[in-house]
C-alpha positions in Angstrom: -57.1 33.2 -42.9 -56.8 30.5 -45.6 -55.2 27.1 -45.2 -52.4 27.8 -47.3 -51.6 31.0 -45.3 -51.4 28.8 -42.0 -49.2 26.2 -43.3 -46.8 28.3 -45.6 -44.3 28.8 -42.7 -45.0 25.7 -40.7 -42.1 23.7 -39.8 -42.2 20.2 -41.7 -43.5 17.4 -39.5 -41.9 14.0 -38.7 -43.7 12.3 -41.5 -42.8 15.0 -44.3 -39.3 14.3 -43.5 -39.6 10.5 -44.3 -37.5 9.7 -47.6 -39.1 8.4 -50.8 -37.9 5.0 -50.8 -37.7 2.4 -53.6 -41.0 0.7 -54.7 -41.6 -2.4 -53.1 -41.4 -5.4 -55.5 -44.6 -7.3 -56.1 -43.0 -10.6 -55.3 -42.7 -9.3 -51.8 -46.0 -8.8 -50.9 -48.8 -11.4 -50.0 -52.5 -12.0 -50.0 -55.1 -9.4 -49.4 -56.3 -9.3 -46.0 -59.9 -9.3 -45.1 -62.3 -6.6 -43.5 -61.4 -7.7 -40.1 -57.3 -7.3 -40.8 -56.2 -11.0 -41.3 -55.7 -13.6 -43.9 -55.5 -17.2 -43.2 -54.9 -19.9 -45.7 -53.7 -23.5 -45.9 -50.1 -24.6 -45.8 -50.5 -28.2 -46.5 -53.3 -30.5 -45.3 -54.4 -29.6 -42.0 -51.6 -26.9 -41.3 -52.7 -23.2 -41.4 -50.9 -19.8 -41.2 -52.3 -16.5 -40.3 -50.9 -12.9 -41.2 -52.1 -9.5 -40.6 -49.3 -8.3 -43.2 -46.8 -7.4 -40.7 -46.5 -10.7 -38.5 -47.5 -14.6 -38.9 -48.8 -17.2 -36.6 -49.8 -20.7 -37.7 -51.8 -23.6 -36.3 -52.8 -27.3 -36.7 -56.3 -28.5 -37.0 -56.8 -31.8 -35.3 -59.8 -34.0 -34.0 -58.5 -33.4 -30.4 -57.5 -29.8 -30.4 -55.6 -27.1 -32.0 -51.8 -26.7 -31.9 -51.0 -22.9 -32.2 -47.5 -21.8 -33.1 -46.6 -18.2 -31.8 -49.4 -15.5 -30.8 -48.2 -12.3 -32.2 -50.2 -9.4 -30.2 -50.6 -7.5 -33.3 -52.9 -10.3 -34.8 -54.6 -10.6 -31.4 -57.9 -11.7 -31.2 -57.9 -12.4 -35.0 -56.0 -15.8 -34.1 -59.3 -17.0 -32.5 -61.4 -15.8 -35.4 -59.1 -17.4 -37.7 -58.9 -20.8 -35.8 -62.7 -20.6 -35.6 -63.0 -19.7 -39.2 -61.1 -23.1 -40.1 -62.3 -25.4 -37.5 -66.1 -24.6 -38.6 -65.2 -25.0 -42.3 -63.5 -28.5 -41.7 -65.7 -29.9 -39.0 -63.2 -30.2 -36.1 -62.6 -28.7 -32.6 -61.7 -25.1 -32.2 -60.5 -25.6 -28.8 -56.9 -24.5 -28.8 -55.1 -27.5 -26.8 -51.3 -26.6 -27.3 -49.2 -23.4 -27.9 -45.5 -23.5 -28.9 -43.4 -20.7 -28.5 -41.1 -20.0 -31.0 -39.2 -17.9 -28.5 -39.6 -15.6 -25.6 -39.9 -12.1 -27.4 -43.3 -10.2 -26.8 -44.0 -9.3 -30.2 -44.6 -13.1 -31.2 -45.9 -14.1 -27.8 -47.8 -11.4 -26.5 -51.6 -12.7 -27.1 -50.7 -15.9 -25.5 -52.5 -15.3 -22.5 -55.9 -15.0 -24.6 -55.7 -18.8 -24.6 -56.1 -19.7 -21.0 -57.7 -22.8 -19.6 -56.1 -26.1 -20.3 -53.6 -24.9 -22.8 -50.2 -26.5 -22.7 -47.5 -24.3 -23.5 -44.4 -25.7 -24.8 -40.9 -24.1 -25.4 -37.2 -24.3 -24.9 -36.1 -24.1 -21.5 -34.3 -21.0 -21.9 -37.7 -19.5 -23.2 -39.0 -20.7 -19.7 -36.4 -19.0 -18.0 -36.6 -15.8 -19.4 -40.5 -15.7 -19.6 -40.3 -16.3 -15.7 -37.6 -13.4 -15.6 -39.8 -11.0 -17.6 -42.9 -11.7 -15.2 -45.3 -10.6 -18.2 -49.0 -12.2 -17.6 -49.6 -11.8 -21.3 -46.8 -14.5 -21.9 -47.4 -17.3 -19.5 -44.0 -19.3 -19.2 -44.0 -22.9 -20.7 -44.8 -25.8 -18.7 -43.2 -28.1 -21.0 -39.8 -27.6 -22.2 -36.7 -29.2 -24.0 -32.9 -28.8 -24.2 -31.7 -29.5 -27.6 -34.1 -31.4 -29.6 -37.5 -32.9 -28.9 -40.0 -34.8 -31.2 -43.5 -34.1 -30.2 -46.7 -36.3 -31.2 -49.7 -34.3 -30.5 -52.9 -36.3 -31.9 -50.9 -38.1 -34.0 -49.0 -34.9 -35.5 -45.2 -35.0 -35.5 -43.7 -31.6 -34.7 -39.9 -31.8 -34.5 -38.1 -28.8 -32.3 -34.8 -28.0 -32.2 -32.3 -25.5 -30.7 -28.5 -24.6 -32.3 -27.6 -22.0 -29.8 -28.1 -18.2 -29.7 -29.1 -16.5 -33.1 -31.8 -13.7 -33.2 -32.2 -14.5 -29.6 -30.7 -16.8 -26.9 -33.6 -19.4 -27.1 -35.0 -19.6 -30.7 -36.5 -22.8 -31.9 -36.7 -24.2 -35.1 -40.0 -25.8 -35.7 -40.1 -28.3 -38.2 -43.3 -30.1 -39.3 -42.0 -33.1 -41.4 -45.4 -34.5 -42.6 -46.4 -31.0 -43.9 -43.3 -30.2 -45.6 -43.0 -27.2 -43.6 -40.2 -25.1 -41.2 -41.2 -22.4 -39.0 -38.1 -20.4 -38.2 -38.9 -16.9 -36.9 -36.9 -13.7 -37.2 -34.5 -15.2 -39.4 -35.6 -14.7 -42.8 -38.4 -12.2 -44.3 -39.3 -13.7 -47.2 -39.1 -10.9 -50.1 -37.8 -8.4 -47.6 -34.4 -7.1 -46.1 -34.2 -7.7 -42.4 -35.3 -4.9 -40.2 -32.9 -2.9 -37.9 -29.6 -4.7 -37.1 -30.3 -7.7 -38.7 -33.8 -8.4 -37.3 -32.7 -7.0 -33.9 -30.3 -9.9 -33.6 -28.5 -10.7 -30.4 -25.8 -13.0 -31.9 -24.8 -12.4 -35.8 -22.6 -15.5 -35.8 -25.6 -17.7 -34.8 -28.1 -15.7 -37.0 -25.9 -16.4 -40.2 -25.4 -20.0 -39.4 -29.3 -20.0 -38.8 -30.2 -20.1 -42.6 -27.5 -23.1 -43.2 -29.4 -25.0 -40.5 -32.5 -24.3 -41.9 -31.8 -25.3 -45.5 -30.2 -28.7 -44.0 -33.9 -29.8 -43.3 -36.3 -31.3 -45.9 -39.0 -28.6 -46.3 -41.2 -26.9 -49.1 -43.0 -24.2 -47.1 -40.9 -21.5 -44.7 -42.8 -19.6 -42.3 -40.7 -16.9 -41.0 -43.0 -14.9 -38.4 -43.1 -11.7 -40.5 -44.8 -9.7 -43.3 -47.2 -10.9 -45.8 -46.1 -14.2 -47.7 -44.7 -17.8 -47.1 -41.2 -18.1 -48.0 -39.4 -20.8 -50.1 -36.0 -22.4 -50.2 -35.0 -19.7 -52.8 -35.8 -17.0 -50.2 -33.6 -18.5 -47.8 -30.8 -18.8 -50.3 -31.2 -15.2 -51.5 -31.0 -14.0 -47.5 -27.8 -16.0 -47.4 -26.4 -14.3 -50.3 -27.5 -10.8 -48.9 -25.9 -11.1 -45.7 -22.5 -12.7 -47.5 -22.5 -9.8 -49.6 -22.8 -7.2 -46.4 -20.2 -9.4 -44.9 -17.7 -9.3 -47.8 -18.2 -5.5 -48.3 -17.6 -4.4 -44.8 -14.4 -6.4 -44.4 -13.5 -4.4 -47.7 -14.2 -1.0 -46.1 -12.6 -2.1 -42.6 -9.5 -2.7 -44.7 -9.4 0.5 -46.5 -11.0 3.6 -44.8 -8.9 5.6 -42.7 -10.2 6.5 -39.4 -7.7 9.2 -38.6 -9.7 12.2 -40.2 -12.7 11.2 -38.0 -10.7 11.5 -34.8 -8.6 14.4 -36.2 -11.7 16.6 -36.8 -13.3 15.7 -33.5 -10.3 16.1 -31.5 -10.7 15.2 -27.8 -14.6 14.2 -28.3 -13.4 10.7 -28.8 -16.9 9.2 -29.2 -17.8 11.6 -31.9 -14.8 10.4 -33.7 -15.9 6.9 -33.3 -19.3 7.5 -34.6 -18.1 9.4 -37.5 -15.9 6.7 -38.3 -18.3 3.8 -37.8 -21.1 5.4 -39.5 -19.0 5.9 -42.7 -17.8 2.4 -42.8 -21.6 1.1 -42.5 -22.5 3.5 -45.2 -19.8 2.8 -47.5 -20.3 -1.0 -46.9 -24.2 -0.6 -47.5 -23.9 1.3 -50.8 -22.9 -1.4 -53.4 -25.1 -3.9 -51.2 -28.2 -1.6 -51.7 -27.5 -0.9 -55.3 -27.5 -4.7 -55.8 -30.6 -5.7 -53.9 -33.2 -2.7 -54.7 -35.9 -4.0 -56.5 -35.0 -7.8 -55.3 -35.4 -7.4 -51.6 -38.1 -4.9 -50.4 -36.8 -2.2 -48.0 -33.1 -2.9 -49.1 -32.5 0.8 -49.2 -34.4 1.3 -46.0 -32.2 -1.2 -43.5 -29.1 -2.3 -45.2 -26.9 0.4 -43.7 -28.1 -0.6 -40.2 -27.8 -4.3 -40.5 -24.3 -3.4 -42.1 -23.4 -1.9 -38.9 -24.2 -4.5 -36.8 -22.5 -7.0 -39.0 -19.5 -4.8 -39.0 -19.6 -4.8 -35.1 -19.8 -8.8 -35.0 -16.9 -8.9 -37.3 -15.1 -6.3 -35.3 -16.0 -7.9 -31.7 -17.0 -11.5 -32.2 -14.4 -12.5 -34.8 -11.8 -9.8 -34.3 -11.6 -8.7 -38.0 -9.5 -5.3 -38.1 -8.6 -5.4 -34.3 -5.3 -4.1 -34.2 -2.7 -4.4 -31.7 -0.8 -1.1 -31.1 3.1 -1.8 -31.7 
């Protein structure tokens, strides 16, 4: 029996059901990866960044040791290869002496255990609490912690750590390298791209929105966002702010104008079905003009904007009390 006969009546697979999304703008893409699946490049002077095209890490080389920022498991052993490559080229040690956590999530810290021995791990005190709670051997808790602000001096390199409250996670650290004109702020802005599910899986939308303003208050030129294939700029952060502001404004308009009654009438006693129908309709209606505006500007704007609009809508309703009407 021929191939056409065996597949003609077959049900479509999950992959075949994936929509054809808008093309990715060239401006969203980063440098090509090497044969081992990573790219390592200079940010400024002895600060380098590493990406596998989806995740990012960074490190400082010094005569006394390498300071590593995050250890995403998708990059994994390629972190060691990248460090070895740069250390050999510059004639400095490849020994990782410090590892600084941006936050506790496994997708950014899950390769931390690859760097055992005398590595000093540093993070926010909440990062330590959460990692001790999670008890994941791949993510040892930091031995050194800070509360709100801390200026590190490691091998004469200045590294400023700051915490502004809950945002993407309860423990997200702003990592500022003033002598390298760089800010590392993970899971807030994806340079060139729309946020993934529910605003980058954010726990606190008001804090997430404020994080961009805090970021722009620092002096920096280079932005390490923790995701995707290129470094960011101040323009990327400003564009992200506008995108989120447009979603906020669109959500408020829809909440003011879309009548929930038909959804609950149709679903009768199935109250949750009525809730789902109404909230999904609100998110889709709020996303539509934003998708139209940002398609071709931010990659994947058509993929995730409705999902982010839903999460922003829930924050506006539940955190801010907008459209929360008291029964007469």
